C-alpha angles and dihedrals in degrees: 000000000000124000130208141164129249117198152143113246111205139166088267100050137074109303120256098249093048091047094049092051092046093051094050093045090054095050100252110150099206150013126212117198127203122225136212119158091200142326116245113236090219092054114164101164107099117238109241093233099045119252113036109249120238093246092070091066095050108040118146119229105274097221094050089047095047090048090057089050091048091056094060101036136065107194108016111121111230115219140175113220090205129345110196093228094172088067093050137080104252097216094050090046092051089056094046093051095046092045091052091047090052098048092044095049095246103317103130124125106187111208117186138177144157098253128213109247105098095185090054090052093049092052087061092050093256120141107223090211093064100032094112094053089045092053092050091054092045091055090051091048092050091053090050092052093045097047105037130064088213111032134185136168132195114187137138094263104019123049133162133152123230113320139175120219131169149213099057116207118274091227114078130259085359140304112298112269114223117198117212123208139058102230123116089254092051092049092049087050089052092051096047106030115016142072102212142015127239107193119177124250094256091063109114123241089237090057092048090052091046092053091048091053092045093051090048091051088052095052100263107100098150103057108138118237123209117184112220114219098355120191120258091245125131095208091050092049090053090050090051090052090050089050091055095249108168099203142006125202126205120218112245109205119231098271137153117256102270094048093042092055091052091052092047089053089055092049092047093050090051093048093049090075091064104035 
Protein backbone atom coordinates (compact mmCIF):
# COMPACT_ATOMS: atom_id res chain seq x y z
CA UNK A 1 0.00 0.00 0.00
CA UNK A 2 1.10 3.55 -0.72
CA UNK A 3 1.06 6.33 1.85
CA UNK A 4 0.69 10.07 1.38
CA UNK A 5 -0.11 13.21 3.31
CA UNK A 6 -3.18 15.44 3.09
CA UNK A 7 -2.87 18.93 4.50
CA UNK A 8 -3.60 22.64 4.43
CA UNK A 9 -0.51 24.76 3.79
CA UNK A 10 -0.94 28.26 5.21
CA UNK A 11 1.17 31.30 6.03
CA UNK A 12 1.49 29.91 9.56
CA UNK A 13 2.58 26.35 8.77
CA UNK A 14 5.73 24.64 7.56
CA UNK A 15 6.77 26.20 4.25
CA UNK A 16 6.14 24.31 0.98
CA UNK A 17 9.76 23.55 0.10
CA UNK A 18 10.57 22.26 3.57
CA UNK A 19 7.41 20.17 3.57
CA UNK A 20 8.12 18.67 0.15
CA UNK A 21 11.62 17.66 1.15
CA UNK A 22 10.43 16.20 4.44
CA UNK A 23 7.75 14.09 2.76
CA UNK A 24 10.12 12.64 0.19
CA UNK A 25 12.82 11.95 2.80
CA UNK A 26 10.28 10.00 4.89
CA UNK A 27 9.09 7.83 2.02
CA UNK A 28 5.65 9.34 1.42
CA UNK A 29 4.69 8.97 -2.21
CA UNK A 30 2.27 11.91 -2.48
CA UNK A 31 0.83 15.07 -1.02
CA UNK A 32 -2.75 16.32 -1.47
CA UNK A 33 -3.42 20.00 -0.74
CA UNK A 34 -6.75 21.54 0.17
CA UNK A 35 -7.97 24.78 -1.43
CA UNK A 36 -10.08 27.74 -0.34
CA UNK A 37 -9.73 31.02 -2.20
CA UNK A 38 -11.25 32.93 0.74
CA UNK A 39 -13.83 32.62 3.50
CA UNK A 40 -16.79 35.00 3.27
CA UNK A 41 -17.25 37.15 6.37
CA UNK A 42 -21.02 36.77 6.05
CA UNK A 43 -20.79 32.99 5.98
CA UNK A 44 -24.10 31.24 6.61
CA UNK A 45 -23.33 27.73 5.37
CA UNK A 46 -22.50 25.61 8.45
CA UNK A 47 -19.12 23.92 8.53
CA UNK A 48 -19.64 20.12 8.68
CA UNK A 49 -17.40 19.76 11.74
CA UNK A 50 -18.74 22.71 13.76
CA UNK A 51 -16.58 25.82 14.19
CA UNK A 52 -14.53 26.63 11.08
CA UNK A 53 -10.82 26.02 11.80
CA UNK A 54 -8.31 28.83 11.40
CA UNK A 55 -6.52 27.10 8.48
CA UNK A 56 -9.49 27.66 6.16
CA UNK A 57 -8.94 31.41 6.28
CA UNK A 58 -5.22 31.25 5.44
CA UNK A 59 -4.75 28.57 2.76
CA UNK A 60 -2.03 29.14 0.17
CA UNK A 61 -2.84 28.71 -3.51
CA UNK A 62 -2.36 24.99 -4.22
CA UNK A 63 -0.63 25.35 -7.59
CA UNK A 64 1.89 27.89 -6.34
CA UNK A 65 2.53 25.66 -3.33
CA UNK A 66 2.87 22.47 -5.36
CA UNK A 67 5.23 24.23 -7.77
CA UNK A 68 7.51 25.10 -4.86
CA UNK A 69 7.41 21.45 -3.76
CA UNK A 70 8.12 20.27 -7.30
CA UNK A 71 11.30 22.35 -7.42
CA UNK A 72 12.90 20.54 -4.46
CA UNK A 73 11.64 16.95 -4.99
CA UNK A 74 12.14 14.27 -7.62
CA UNK A 75 9.46 11.64 -7.04
CA UNK A 76 6.78 13.14 -4.79
CA UNK A 77 3.36 13.08 -6.48
CA UNK A 78 1.68 16.48 -6.34
CA UNK A 79 -2.06 16.38 -5.69
CA UNK A 80 -4.95 18.72 -5.06
CA UNK A 81 -7.34 17.46 -2.44
CA UNK A 82 -9.47 19.04 -3.60
CA UNK A 83 -9.25 21.91 -6.08
CA UNK A 84 -12.52 23.83 -6.10
CA UNK A 85 -12.74 23.81 -9.87
CA UNK A 86 -16.25 25.28 -9.92
CA UNK A 87 -14.78 28.51 -8.51
CA UNK A 88 -12.04 28.64 -11.15
CA UNK A 89 -11.73 29.70 -14.76
CA UNK A 90 -11.41 26.43 -16.63
CA UNK A 91 -8.95 27.68 -19.28
CA UNK A 92 -6.60 29.22 -16.71
CA UNK A 93 -6.81 26.06 -14.62
CA UNK A 94 -5.99 23.87 -17.61
CA UNK A 95 -2.82 25.89 -18.11
CA UNK A 96 -1.88 25.75 -14.42
CA UNK A 97 -2.27 21.98 -14.23
CA UNK A 98 -0.37 21.30 -17.44
CA UNK A 99 2.39 23.77 -16.47
CA UNK A 100 2.80 22.04 -13.11
CA UNK A 101 2.83 18.66 -14.81
CA UNK A 102 5.57 19.89 -17.14
CA UNK A 103 7.87 21.41 -14.52
CA UNK A 104 7.42 18.38 -12.22
CA UNK A 105 8.11 15.83 -14.94
CA UNK A 106 4.59 14.39 -14.92
CA UNK A 107 3.78 14.15 -11.20
CA UNK A 108 0.36 15.80 -10.94
CA UNK A 109 -2.69 14.12 -9.39
CA UNK A 110 -5.63 16.44 -10.02
CA UNK A 111 -8.29 16.08 -7.32
CA UNK A 112 -11.53 18.01 -7.83
CA UNK A 113 -14.86 18.42 -6.09
CA UNK A 114 -17.82 20.73 -5.70
CA UNK A 115 -17.05 21.97 -2.19
CA UNK A 116 -19.50 22.92 0.52
CA UNK A 117 -19.28 26.68 1.17
CA UNK A 118 -22.13 28.20 -0.82
CA UNK A 119 -21.20 31.81 -0.05
CA UNK A 120 -17.69 31.18 -1.33
CA UNK A 121 -19.14 29.76 -4.54
CA UNK A 122 -21.47 32.71 -5.05
CA UNK A 123 -18.61 35.17 -4.67
CA UNK A 124 -17.06 33.52 -7.72
CA UNK A 125 -20.30 33.80 -9.67
CA UNK A 126 -21.11 30.10 -9.26
CA UNK A 127 -24.69 29.02 -8.63
CA UNK A 128 -24.57 26.33 -5.90
CA UNK A 129 -27.66 24.69 -7.39
CA UNK A 130 -25.89 23.83 -10.64
CA UNK A 131 -22.35 23.27 -9.35
CA UNK A 132 -22.39 19.55 -10.06
CA UNK A 133 -23.41 19.97 -13.69
CA UNK A 134 -20.83 22.75 -14.03
CA UNK A 135 -18.05 20.54 -12.66
CA UNK A 136 -18.92 17.73 -15.06
CA UNK A 137 -18.65 20.10 -18.02
CA UNK A 138 -15.43 21.62 -16.69
CA UNK A 139 -13.81 18.18 -16.53
CA UNK A 140 -14.84 17.49 -20.11
CA UNK A 141 -13.54 20.89 -21.20
CA UNK A 142 -10.19 20.33 -19.45
CA UNK A 143 -9.75 17.03 -21.26
CA UNK A 144 -10.48 18.73 -24.57
CA UNK A 145 -7.86 21.43 -23.94
CA UNK A 146 -5.25 18.91 -22.75
CA UNK A 147 -5.71 16.42 -25.58
CA UNK A 148 -6.35 18.57 -28.68
CA UNK A 149 -4.11 21.07 -30.38
CA UNK A 150 -7.22 23.05 -31.27
CA UNK A 151 -9.89 22.69 -28.59
CA UNK A 152 -13.48 23.85 -28.27
CA UNK A 153 -16.38 23.09 -25.98
CA UNK A 154 -20.10 23.81 -26.23
CA UNK A 155 -22.06 22.97 -23.10
CA UNK A 156 -24.81 24.52 -21.05
CA UNK A 157 -22.41 26.08 -18.54
CA UNK A 158 -19.04 26.09 -20.36
CA UNK A 159 -18.58 27.39 -23.89
CA UNK A 160 -15.55 28.45 -25.84
CA UNK A 161 -14.73 28.46 -29.53
CA UNK A 162 -11.53 27.02 -30.96
CA UNK A 163 -8.47 27.78 -28.82
CA UNK A 164 -4.78 26.92 -28.73
CA UNK A 165 -3.06 26.27 -25.43
CA UNK A 166 0.36 24.86 -24.63
CA UNK A 167 2.11 23.28 -22.85
CA UNK A 168 0.19 20.04 -22.92
CA UNK A 169 0.57 17.82 -19.84
CA UNK A 170 3.49 15.40 -19.72
CA UNK A 171 1.16 12.60 -18.61
CA UNK A 172 -0.89 11.12 -21.42
CA UNK A 173 -3.64 11.58 -22.14
CA UNK A 174 -3.67 13.93 -19.12
CA UNK A 175 -2.97 13.90 -15.36
CA UNK A 176 -5.29 11.51 -13.52
CA UNK A 177 -8.46 13.21 -12.32
CA UNK A 178 -9.48 12.24 -8.79
CA UNK A 179 -13.07 12.93 -7.77
CA UNK A 180 -13.71 13.76 -4.13
CA UNK A 181 -16.98 13.03 -2.37
CA UNK A 182 -19.20 10.09 -1.57
CA UNK A 183 -22.62 11.30 -2.74
CA UNK A 184 -24.52 9.66 -5.58
CA UNK A 185 -23.68 12.63 -7.81
CA UNK A 186 -19.98 12.38 -6.96
CA UNK A 187 -19.94 8.64 -7.69
CA UNK A 188 -21.68 9.13 -11.02
CA UNK A 189 -19.06 11.79 -11.81
CA UNK A 190 -16.36 9.28 -10.92
CA UNK A 191 -17.87 6.65 -13.20
CA UNK A 192 -18.38 8.92 -16.20
CA UNK A 193 -15.63 11.51 -16.02
CA UNK A 194 -12.77 10.63 -13.66
CA UNK A 195 -9.80 8.31 -13.29
CA UNK A 196 -9.67 7.77 -9.51
CA UNK A 197 -11.72 8.21 -6.33
CA UNK A 198 -10.77 10.29 -3.29
CA UNK A 199 -13.17 9.27 -0.47
CA UNK A 200 -12.74 10.83 2.95
CA UNK A 201 -11.49 8.94 5.97
CA UNK A 202 -14.93 8.65 7.56
CA UNK A 203 -16.18 6.57 4.62
CA UNK A 204 -16.99 3.06 5.83
CA UNK A 205 -15.23 -0.03 4.54
CA UNK A 206 -18.60 -1.42 3.50
CA UNK A 207 -19.20 1.66 1.36
CA UNK A 208 -15.74 1.43 -0.21
CA UNK A 209 -16.39 -2.21 -1.09
CA UNK A 210 -19.84 -1.36 -2.42
CA UNK A 211 -18.42 1.33 -4.70
CA UNK A 212 -15.74 -1.08 -5.95
CA UNK A 213 -18.41 -3.66 -6.82
CA UNK A 214 -20.59 -0.99 -8.46
CA UNK A 215 -17.74 0.26 -10.61
CA UNK A 216 -16.91 -3.31 -11.61
CA UNK A 217 -20.52 -3.95 -12.59
CA UNK A 218 -20.35 -0.82 -14.74
CA UNK A 219 -17.20 -1.87 -16.57
CA UNK A 220 -14.59 -0.01 -14.51
CA UNK A 221 -13.03 -2.54 -12.12
CA UNK A 222 -9.57 -0.97 -11.89
CA UNK A 223 -10.30 2.58 -10.69
CA UNK A 224 -7.67 3.50 -8.05
CA UNK A 225 -8.92 4.56 -4.60
CA UNK A 226 -7.02 6.98 -2.35
CA UNK A 227 -8.46 7.61 1.11
CA UNK A 228 -8.20 11.27 2.13
CA UNK A 229 -7.29 11.81 5.79
CA UNK A 230 -7.36 8.17 6.91
CA UNK A 231 -7.24 7.35 10.63
CA UNK A 232 -3.98 6.18 12.19
CA UNK A 233 -5.47 2.79 12.98
CA UNK A 234 -3.81 -0.55 12.16
CA UNK A 235 -7.05 -2.47 11.86
CA UNK A 236 -8.49 0.14 9.50
CA UNK A 237 -5.37 0.11 7.32
CA UNK A 238 -5.66 -3.66 6.98
CA UNK A 239 -9.32 -3.26 6.03
CA UNK A 240 -8.36 -0.70 3.38
CA UNK A 241 -5.84 -3.15 1.94
CA UNK A 242 -8.49 -5.88 1.87
CA UNK A 243 -10.83 -3.45 0.06
CA UNK A 244 -8.17 -2.86 -2.65
CA UNK A 245 -7.44 0.73 -1.64
CA UNK A 246 -4.30 1.83 -3.47
CA UNK A 247 -3.23 4.62 -1.11
CA UNK A 248 -4.12 6.20 2.19
CA UNK A 249 -3.21 9.72 3.21
CA UNK A 250 -2.84 10.95 6.77
CA UNK A 251 -4.01 14.43 7.70
CA UNK A 252 -1.12 16.65 8.76
CA UNK A 253 -2.46 19.40 11.04
CA UNK A 254 -1.56 23.01 10.29
CA UNK A 255 1.65 23.16 12.31
CA UNK A 256 4.89 25.15 12.21
CA UNK A 257 7.96 23.36 10.88
CA UNK A 258 9.39 21.82 14.04
CA UNK A 259 6.05 20.38 15.16
CA UNK A 260 5.11 19.26 11.65
CA UNK A 261 8.34 17.27 11.31
CA UNK A 262 7.67 15.46 14.58
CA UNK A 263 4.18 14.51 13.39
CA UNK A 264 5.52 13.36 10.03
CA UNK A 265 8.02 11.13 11.84
CA UNK A 266 5.10 9.54 13.70
CA UNK A 267 3.17 8.97 10.47
CA UNK A 268 6.23 7.54 8.74
CA UNK A 269 6.96 5.12 11.57
CA UNK A 270 3.37 3.91 11.44
CA UNK A 271 3.46 3.49 7.64
CA UNK A 272 6.76 1.55 7.74
CA UNK A 273 4.90 -1.52 8.99
CA UNK A 274 2.91 -1.70 5.73
CA UNK A 275 5.38 -0.54 3.08
